[in-house]
C-alpha positions as CSV (number, residue, x, y, z in Angstrom):
1,X,-4.0,-29.2,-15.2
2,X,-4.8,-28.3,-11.8
3,X,-6.8,-25.9,-10.5
4,X,-7.1,-25.2,-6.7
5,X,-10.1,-22.4,-6.4
6,X,-10.2,-20.1,-3.3
7,X,-12.3,-17.1,-1.7
8,X,-10.0,-13.9,-2.4
9,X,-10.8,-10.7,-0.8
10,X,-10.9,-7.9,-3.0
11,X,-9.7,-4.7,-1.5
12,X,-9.6,-1.2,-3.3
13,X,-5.9,-2.0,-3.7
14,X,-6.5,-5.3,-5.5
15,X,-5.3,-5.1,-9.0
16,X,-7.0,-5.8,-12.3
17,X,-6.3,-5.2,-15.9
18,X,-6.9,-2.4,-17.4
19,X,-9.6,-3.2,-19.8
20,X,-11.6,-5.6,-17.3
21,X,-13.2,-4.5,-13.5
22,X,-12.9,-7.5,-10.9
23,X,-16.1,-8.8,-9.7
24,X,-17.2,-9.6,-6.0
25,X,-19.9,-10.8,-4.0
26,X,-19.9,-9.2,-0.6
27,X,-15.7,-8.4,-0.9
28,X,-15.0,-11.4,-2.2
29,X,-14.2,-13.0,-5.5
30,X,-13.0,-16.4,-7.2
31,X,-9.3,-16.8,-7.4
32,X,-6.9,-19.4,-6.5
33,X,-4.0,-21.1,-8.6
34,X,-3.6,-23.1,-11.7
35,X,-0.8,-25.3,-13.2
36,X,-0.6,-26.3,-16.6
37,X,1.6,-28.6,-18.9
38,X,1.6,-27.9,-22.5
39,X,2.9,-31.4,-24.3
40,X,2.3,-29.5,-27.3
41,X,1.9,-26.0,-28.5
42,X,3.1,-23.4,-31.2
43,X,6.0,-22.2,-29.0
44,X,7.1,-25.9,-27.6
45,X,6.3,-28.0,-24.4
46,X,6.3,-26.1,-21.2
47,X,4.8,-25.6,-18.1
48,X,2.5,-22.9,-16.2
49,X,2.2,-22.1,-12.7
50,X,-1.1,-18.9,-12.3
51,X,-2.0,-17.3,-9.6
52,X,-5.3,-16.0,-10.1
53,X,-6.6,-12.7,-8.7
54,X,-10.4,-12.6,-9.5
55,X,-13.2,-13.5,-11.7
56,X,-13.3,-10.1,-14.1
57,X,-15.9,-8.7,-16.2
58,X,-14.8,-8.1,-20.0
59,X,-16.0,-5.3,-21.8
60,X,-19.2,-3.4,-20.9
61,X,-22.3,-2.4,-22.9
62,X,-24.6,0.9,-21.7
63,X,-28.2,0.0,-21.2
64,X,-29.6,3.3,-20.0
65,X,-28.1,6.3,-18.6
66,X,-26.0,4.9,-15.5
67,X,-26.5,1.5,-15.9
68,X,-23.9,-0.8,-17.1
69,X,-23.7,-4.4,-18.4
70,X,-20.8,-6.8,-18.7
71,X,-20.1,-8.6,-21.8
72,X,-18.0,-11.5,-20.4
73,X,-16.3,-13.2,-17.7
74,X,-13.3,-14.3,-16.8
75,X,-10.4,-14.6,-14.7
76,X,-7.6,-12.3,-14.1
77,X,-4.0,-13.9,-13.2
78,X,-1.8,-12.0,-11.1
79,X,1.2,-13.9,-11.3
80,X,2.2,-15.8,-14.3
81,X,5.1,-17.9,-14.3
82,X,6.1,-20.2,-17.4
83,X,9.1,-22.6,-17.7
84,X,10.5,-21.7,-20.9
85,X,11.8,-18.5,-22.0
86,X,10.2,-18.4,-25.5
87,X,6.6,-19.2,-23.8
88,X,7.5,-15.7,-21.9
89,X,8.2,-14.0,-24.8
90,X,4.9,-14.8,-26.7
91,X,2.9,-13.9,-23.1
92,X,4.2,-10.5,-23.2
93,X,4.6,-9.6,-26.9
94,X,1.3,-11.4,-27.9
95,X,-0.5,-11.4,-24.8
96,X,0.2,-8.7,-22.7
97,X,0.9,-10.4,-19.8
98,X,4.0,-10.0,-17.9
99,X,5.3,-13.5,-17.4
100,X,8.7,-14.8,-15.9
101,X,10.7,-17.8,-16.4
102,X,10.4,-20.4,-13.5
103,X,12.0,-23.8,-12.4
104,X,8.3,-25.5,-12.7
105,X,8.5,-29.5,-11.6
106,X,6.0,-32.2,-10.7
107,X,6.2,-34.4,-7.7
108,X,4.0,-37.6,-7.8
109,X,2.9,-38.7,-4.2
């Protein structure tokens, strides 16, 4: 697992999932990129690359007439690439995430 965090500028046109809201402080959120290699998974071994668009709040609860609080926090991946077709299918069918098959290779220095 490799996670390279970065500050991401949040604008009115920044994409977020319909079930969550992008969280930002002074117009920035924590994004970055994540690279994973699954040696064992329900769909077999595969590699994954994700561009993280920012931190999101998942779900809300009302605490007063105009005051809402987020129930959970996670990261929103704006671009997801996987190394096998079956991994892409599972991302789309089970998780509802638009993944794409790509050649993902690791090089050691």
